[in-house]
N, C-alpha and C positions, 0 to 999 in steps of 0.2 A: 231395343233401340231407345225407348223412353228413359230407361234406367241409366243408359250410357250418357244421354244428353244431360240428365240431372246431375250425374256424377261430374261431368266436365264443367257444368255450371258452378257447382260447389267448389271445385278446384280453382276455377277462375276467380271466384269471390275471395277464397282464402289467399290466393297469390296477390291480388290487387285490392285488399280490404281497405287500404288507406283511401284509394280513389272512390270506392263505394261509400265510405263514410262522408267524404266531401260532397258527393252527389246526393246522399240521403237527406241532408238538412234542407236544401232548397226544394227537393221533391216533396218532403213532408209539409213544408210551408205551403207549397202550391196546392197540395191535396186539401189541407186544412182550410185555407182561406179562399180557394178558387173553385173547388169541386164539392166539398161538403155543403156549403151554402146553397148549391144548386138544388138540393132537396126542397128548398122553399119555393121553387118555381111552381110547384103544384097548386099553390094558393091562387094562381092566375085562373085556374079552372074550378075554383071553389068560392063560396060566399064566406070569406074568412071571418070568424068570430074569435076574438082573443080569449073569451071564456072557454070555448070548446077546443081551442088549439088548432094546429095545422092538420093533424091527422083526423080529427073528429068533426071538422067543419063540413057542411054539406056540399056535394059536387053540383056545379051549375053548368058544366060544359063550356061552350064558347061564348057565354053571355057577356063576360067582361069585354071580350074582343069586339063583339057586335055593338056594345055600347060605345066603345071608342071609335069604331068606323062610322057610326051614325052621329057622333058628336059634332056640333058646329065648329069645334076647335080643331078637328082632325086635319083638314087641308091647310088651314093657316099655319099650324105648328110644323107640319111636314114641309111646307113651302119655306118657312123661315129657317128651319134646320138645314135644308139642302142649299138654300141660297148662301147662308153663312159659310157652310163647309166648302162649297165649290169656289166661292169668292176667295176664301183663305188658301185653298189649294192652288188656284190659278195665279195668285200673287206670291204666296210664300215659297213655293217650290222654285220658280224661276229666280226669285231674289236670292235664295241660298246658293243656287248654281252659279249665278253671275258673280256673287261675292267670292265664292271659292275660286272661280277662274281668274278674277282680278287679283286676289291675294297670291295665287300661284304664279302670276306673272311678275310679281315684285321680286327683285334680285337682292335688295338690301335686307338682310336677315333681321336686323334690329327693328327696322321700320315694319317689317312683316309681322314680327311678334307683337309690336305695339298695336297694330291694326287688329290683329286677332284678339288681343286682350280686351280692347275697347268694344269690339263687336260681340264678343262672347259674354262680357260682364252682365249685360241686362238679363240674361237667362236666369241668373241667380236671384233676381228681384222677385219677391213673392207677388202673387196676383193681387192680394189686398193692397200692398204698397203701390203697385202699378196703377190700380184704379184710383187710389188716393192721389197719385201724381196727376192723373188725367183730370180729376175734379179740381185740383189746385190750379191747374193751367187753364182749363176750359170753362170754369164756372163763370156765368155772365155777371155775377154780382161781386164775388170776392176773389175770383181767379185772376191770373195774369192777363188773360185775354179780355176779361171784362174791365179790368182797371185800365188797360191800354186803350180800349174802345172809349171809355169815359174821358180819358186824357185828351183824345182827339175829337171830343165833342159829340160822340155818338150817344144818343139818349136811349133808344130802344135797341139794346144789344141782342143780337141773334143768339138764341139758346141752343147751342149745338148738342148738349147733353139731353135735351128734351125733344129734339127733332127725330122723328121716327125714321126718316129717310137717311139720316146721317149715322144711325146706329151701326149698320153693317160695316161701313168704312172705318168708323171709330174702332170697332172690334178687330177688324182684319189688320189695319195699319199699325195699331199698337202691338199686335202679335208679331208683325213683321219686324218692328223695332226690337222686340224682346227675343225672338227665336231665330232670326236669320243667321246670327253668328254661330249658334249651336248647330244649325242645319249645315252650315258651310264646313264645319269641322269634319263631318262625315265624308263630304265630297273631297275635301283636301286630303284625307287619308287615302281615298281611292286614287287621287292624282299622284300621290307619292309613289305608287307602284308602277307608274309609267316608265318604260325602259328609256334611260337617257340617250341611248343610241338613236332612238327615233327623232329626238329633238336635234341631235347632231346631223342626222341625214337630211332633215327638213331644212336646217340652216344651210347646208351645202347646196341643196336644191333651190335656195333662194325664197323659201316660203315666208310669208309675212306672219305677224303674230296672230292675226285673225284666221289665217289659213291653218296655222298650227293648232289653234283652239278647235277649229271645225273638224280637222282630219285626224288629230291625235288625242286631244283632251276629252272632247265630248264622247267619242267612241269608248275611251277608257272608263269613263264614269257611267256609261249607259246602263250596265247591269245594276249599279247602285241606285240610279234614278228609277229604274223599273221596279225594283224591290220596294223602295220607299213609297213609290206611287201606288203600288198594290196595297200596302199597309194603310196609306192615306185614304184610298177609295173605300177600304173596308170600314173606316171610321167616319164616313160621310154623315151617318145618322147619329153620331155621338159627339156633338159639339160640347166642348167643356162647360161644365155647369157654373163653376165659381165666378169667372169673369163676366159671363152673361148675366148672372143673377145680381152681381154687384153693380153693373152698369145699368141694370133695368130700373125703369121708373114708370109711373102711370102714363106719361106722355109718349114714351117710345114702346109701350107694351105691344102694339100691333105688329111690330117687326122684331121685337126682342124675345117674344115667347117661343121657346124651342122645346123639344121633347124632354130634355133633362130638367128644365125648370118646371114644366107642366107635371112631370112625374113627382117632383118634390112637393108641389102644392097639393096635388091630389092625394098622394100617398101619406106624407107626413103631416101636412097642415090640416087636411080634411079627414085624415085617418081612414081613407078608402084604400086599404092595402092591396086587395085583390085587383082592383082596377089599375093601380099604379104598376103592379108586377106584370099585368097583361100588356100594358103599354111598353114597359121595359123589355119584355120578352119579344114583342113584335119588333122593337128596335134592334135587338140582338140578332134575330133571324134575318132581317133585311140586311144588316151589316155582314153576316156570314155569306149570304147569297152574293152580295156585291164583291166581297174579297175573293170568293171562289170563282165567280165569273171573270173578274179582272185577271186572276191568275191564269185561267184557261186561255183567255185572249192573248196574254203576254207570252205564254208558252207556245201558242200557235204562230204568232207573228214576229217573235224574236227568239233569241237563244237563252233568255233569262226568265226565271220565274221563282216564286217564293217556295213552292213545293210541287 
């Protein structure tokens, strides 16, 4: 039986060798850059010494995790990370859905393409350029906001970039401006698969635009919303490092310090590699639990799930 299975497998490879060659390259890339580095996870359970290397450094068990859980920074960075992620999820997802529904209602194809182009274009702006634009606009001394305030006689200009309470809104709404157009494209692709006969039937029944959106469009994109929501919940603990780090300063550090920036400072700046890997591993495990739990709930209460 085993010999027959192997023989069929060889025949299948020989018959479709072109497809296997195409698949082999991305699989090799995935193994090399996503799975081989996972051997380094073991330093989370060791007192890593660069002179001794990964294999010969002494084992310390869960000491690094215990140090992280007892650290005074543990709850603040967890709170900041979750707050930023949930805030971005609650604003970003509905914004992309609403934009997609609005664009879908536009009948003029030229205007529709222009709107899509203008909303999609910010996605190609790099994070460094985006943060530079934010500084140019919101700087209280040299920025547009500061100059206009001085023009109207305001002497003590409110420093938005240095206000800790404003950091989360600054991060989330700049992300909405940059990424809503990209998110809407995915929902527009789902809306393109709606059967036109449903629209014709609703038109005959006298349904309004709002009723068509509620009873036709939203059910059509519900599987896409659920899958993207599952992926987003899985990344709640993984706030992007680059923009947070670039927007961070000493004045807003109390709300801008998240897990990714903390790992960078501890791991690379302070060269405490074992502690940084332990924090990163904790982050990954929590993310996996979140995505698995959300997928189970989605499968239980709807007909869509990721796996």
